[in-house]
N, C-alpha and C positions, 0 to 999 in steps of 0.2 A: 860506105852506106848499106842498110840493109836490103837483101836483094827480094824479089817477088816470090821467092819460092821458100821464105823463111818459112818452119814449122812452127802451127801454133796449137795448143791443145787447149782443148774447149773443156771443161768439168762440169757436168750438169746439163739434162737434154730438154729441158724446158724451155719456153717461149724466148726467154733471156738469150739461153746458151744457143738455140739455133738462130735467132737473131744475131747475137754476136758471130755465129758462123757465116750467116749469110754476106754479113760486111767484109769479112776476112775474105772469104771466097773470091767476092769481088776484086777484090786488093789483089789477089793471086797469090795470095798467103796457100801454104798446103795446111788443111785443118781436121785433126782428129778430136773428133770427141768421144769422152768417156762418161758412162753413166751406170751407176750401180743397180739400176732396174733393168730387167731383162729386155724392154721398149723404152723408146723416149716418149715424151708428154704424156705421162701416169697422168699426174694432175691436173694438167690441161683438159685430159679428155674425161678426168671426172666432173672437173668444174662442168662442162657442157654437157651433163646426163639430163639437167632439166632445161637445156635452154644456153647457149653459150651466149654471155651478154661479153660482149668484144670491147665495148667503150660506149661513150655517151656523147650525145648531138649538144648538149648544152654549151653555151657560150666560153669563150675558153678562160675567161677569168673567173667564172662561176665553178668549172673543172678544174681549174687550178687551186682555188679555195680550199678544196676536198681532202686536200693534203696537209693540211693545218700548219703544223711548227716546220715541217721541210718544204713548204712551199719555193724558197729560194731554192735549196738542192735541187727540187725537180723540174723546176721552170727551165733551165738550159736544156733539159732532154726532150721537153714537151715544146716546144720553140721548134725544136728539128724535126719533131714526129708526132705530132699532135692526132687527133682524133680523126681527122678528115685525112691524114696522111697516113692513117692506120689502115681506114675504110678503102682510101686506091689502092693500099699495096695488095689488100685481099681481093679484092676486085682482079689485080693483077693474075693473082692466082686462079681465077675463074671461078671464085665464090663471090655472088651478090650478098649483098647486105641491103637490111631493112631496120629503119627508125620505129620502134615501139610507141605504144602511146604516152609511156612515160618519159619519152627521149631517148631510152636504152636503147643501142645498137645491137642488133641480132644478125648472124647467116641466115639465109634462105631458107637452110634446112634446120636452121637451129642447132645443129648438133658442132662437134668440135672433131669430128672423125674427117670429113671431107676436105676441110681446109686443113690439118694435119698431113692426110694424105698428097695433098697437091705441095705441099709446103716438102714434104720429105724428096718427093721426087725429085724437085728442081734441084735441091740442096746435092742429092748424091748425083744427079747429071754434071752440076757443078764440080765434083769431087769429093764431097764431104764422107770421111771415113768416120763409121761407127765402131766403138768398142763398147758392148755392153757388156752387164756384169761384172763391172770394173769399179770397187768400191776404191775413194782416195784415202788413203791413209797418212799422208802429209810426205814431206821431202826427207830425201837420202843424199846429203850433199847438196846437188844444185839439183839432181835429180828428182822425179815425181815416182811415190813407189804408190802400188794400186793391187788390191787382194782381189782374185779371179778364181773362178771354179777349178783352175789348174795350179794354183798358187800365187806368192806373190811375184810380182813385177816391177821393174824399174826402168822407165823412159825420159827422155829429156826432151825440151822445147825451146824455141827462142823466144816464147813467149806465153803467158798461162792466160783464159778468162774460168773466171771460177764464178758459177751460176746456179748453186746448187741447193735454193731456195731457201726458207725458214724453216721453222719447226714444227708446222703443221702437218696434219695428215705424212708421219713418219711412214706408213705402210706402203705408199707410194713412193718414198724415197726421200724427202726433207725432212731429216731428224735431227737438223742442228749440229751434225757431232763435228763439222768443221769449225766450230767457235773455238772448241780445245785446240786443235790444230793452229789456228793462226794466231790464238791467244800466246800461244807457247813460242811465238816469232816477232812476239812485241806488238802484233796489232791488236788498236783498243777497240772493242766490242761491246756495244750495249747491248745488255741483257734481255734476251728474247722471251717478249710478253704474248700472252693473249691478245688478239686484235678480229673484230667482227665475230664474238664469240655470244656463245650461250653464257648464262650465269648459274648460279645455286641459289634458292629460295625456300626458307625454312618450311615449307607445308605442312600443314594438318596431314595426318595417313588420309583421313577421311576425303579430304579433296584428293591430295595425290591419288588415289584408288578411283574416285570417281571422274579425275579429268584431266590426268596425264593423257596427250596426245590429242587434245582440242584445240583449237585455236580461238584465238580471241581477236574478235573484230568487229565493227570499225572501232578503232581508238585513237586518242591524242597523247601523247606522251611527252613533258614537260621535265628535263633534267638541267638545273641551271638556266644557261638564257637559250639552250637547245629546246625546241619543238619540233614535233615531229607526227603525222599520224600515218597508221598503217595496221600492223598487225603484225600477233606472235603467237607462239605456240607453247602452250603448259607442256612440262616436260616431267622424269620421274625427280629431278634433283631438281630443277628450276624453272627457266623460262629458256627459250631460242626463236630465232626467226628474224625477218628484215628489220621490225621495228627496234628490236633490242641491240641487232648489229648496228646500227646505226648510233646507237648512243653508250656502244662497248668502250671506247677509246677512255672519254671522261668518269665514266662508271668504273672501271678497271682501274684509271688512278684515284678515284676517290676512296674506293675500298683498301687500295695501298696505304692511303694517307689515314684514313679515319676506322678503317674494319667495316665499311656498310657502304652503298651508295640506295638512296631514296628514290626512285621514279616515281611522277605523281603521274595518274593513269584518268583520262576524262575517259569511261565507261558510256558516256550517252551523250557523243560530241556534235550531234545534230539537235539536241535541246537544251533551251536556255535554262540558265540557274534558276529564275525568279519563276519560269513558266513551271518549271520540275517541282520545285517548292511547294508551288500553287496544289498540282497534281497530287502532288504525297502528303499532303496537309490533309487530304480526305480520308475522313473516317475506313478503315480495314472493313469494318461491317463480318459479313460473314466469309468475307474473300480470305483464303490462305494466303500466306506471305508471298508463295510464288506465285500466284495470280494474281496477288495486289501489283508487285514488280513488273511482271510484264503487263499489265494491262493500263499501271499508271506511269511506269519509268521504261517501259519497252526493254525489259531486262529479264533475260531467264536463264537456264543452263550455267553454264562457265561461269558467265559475270555474275550473276546472282552468287553463286559458289563463292566466289572472290570477293564479295560484300561478306559473307558469315566468316570469313578467314580474318576479318578485323573491326566487325562491329559485336556487341554485346547483345542477345535478343533485346534487351529493352531499346536497345538504342535504333533499333526498324521503329520503334513506335516514337520517334525524335525524328520529326522531318527535317528539322535542319542538320540533325547529324548524318540522316542518312544521304540528303543530297550533297554534302560535304565529301563523304566517302565515293558516293558516285563522280563527282564531278572532279576530284582529286585524291584518286585513290592511292594511297602509299605502298607501291610496290619496293619491297625491301631486297635488297641483292647482297650476297653476303661474299661470294668468289665467285671469282672467274672461271669456265670450267678450262682441264687441262688442256696443254698446246696440242695433244695428239685429236682432239674433237674438233678444235677450231678452224674455221675457214683461213684465216692467215694469221701473221705473227708481225710483232712490232719488233723494235731493237735489231741489230746486226754490225755489220761494219760502219763505224761511227765517218760521217763526209769529212771530219776535222781531220783523218789519216787519208785521206784521199786527194790526189790531184783533180785537175777540171776535166780529166780523161778518164778519170776512175780508175787510176791506178794507185796503187797501195803506196804511200810515204816510206821509202827505206825499203821494199821489195819490188826495185826494177823489174818491168815485164809482167808483173801479177795485177790482173785488173779484175774488179768483181762488179757483178750486175744482178738484176732482180732483188727479188724478197732478201738476201744477203744483206743487203743494204738497212742502214737506220730508217727508215720510214713505213707509213703507214695510210691507208687509204680505205674509206667505205666500199662495200658490194657497190656494182652500179657499171663495171665496166672499167672502172676507175685504176685497180691494181692492174687488169691485163694491159691497159694500156701504158703502164710505166714500165713494167717488165719488158714489155717487147722495146720503148723506148729507150730503157736503160741497157739493152744489151745492145740494141744499135748502137748507142754511146762508147761502151765498152769494146766493141768491134773495131769501130773507126780510131779510136784512142789507141789500140794495141797495133793497127796498121801504121797509125801515124810515127808512134815510136819506133816502129822496125825501120821502117822509111829513114827518121832522123838518128838511129845510135849509130856510134863510130863502128 
């Protein structure tokens, strides 16, 4: 039987890899973690710069529904380590959390650094060995090969947990280079795609020059059966922000199928269509168009600029056309932003090629966790929760496999 001193190599020092390490160390394994970056948790720290949204407090069924078509695969992990369990685990590290007005959960200090420091202290005390600036190159026979500042090295292990992230933010370590390595070993990979991303829009040069960088709020967005209220930001190439991210998966898929995605925006969600039509049927008189829109529709600045992107000058004198544009503004997205710019990626190792413990079929002793897996979720704490939960599952799975093998 496998012994408690079995050696396990974890590749990737994000939340999934570190959580796998914690499970293995608790089971008595020797754990060596390798990462291409100078320090661990680079993307985790970046995600916490504006306030670390660690998880969400909504009911479990609604939480699980955020994972769309991957609910069935994610469910067992979240049953074992859901939002409340994650919060309790954080509290054990000496970091308090609170629930914001939106239901999102944050550390009391809002930042990722205190949590990561406390976690690493505990992992090092348990025996974790870190090998930084070690970039995984694949296998050489049964050994693992790494590129290091001092040259290539090879090493072996009784089991391996791969937790190298998806393809977003490559400068922080998640460059997706592992896809080629695993495909060469016959592992089926769903192509990496942008998720929680901005999109290109064919703005006029005038609109781009005058409004890039400005927020559009509040608005209600509709795409297919999905309806969300929030805000977004105009960018030089297009749009980004929370409201856009919430619709990014269906919009991305629509663009792949038809070449575009048209999101309809209600630019005046607090104003009734009928009342707005009455107001904008008034003669403009001596009012400039800007004053007229501000006075009778509550629109100015970037929202008025958006209307000029789709309406001809004569349309502003047609109340019905004007109100239709205000209440159902057609925002045409032409392409998602490149992987290097997006918050997360969809695609990765297909669940059909993994067993229930996240071990790769046909690759005994090799487990996968985190964004390497073929799933996606919106921002709001869902991404991090699933990374923690899948890392925990992979670590426990590797430990179980080590103890049961001949």
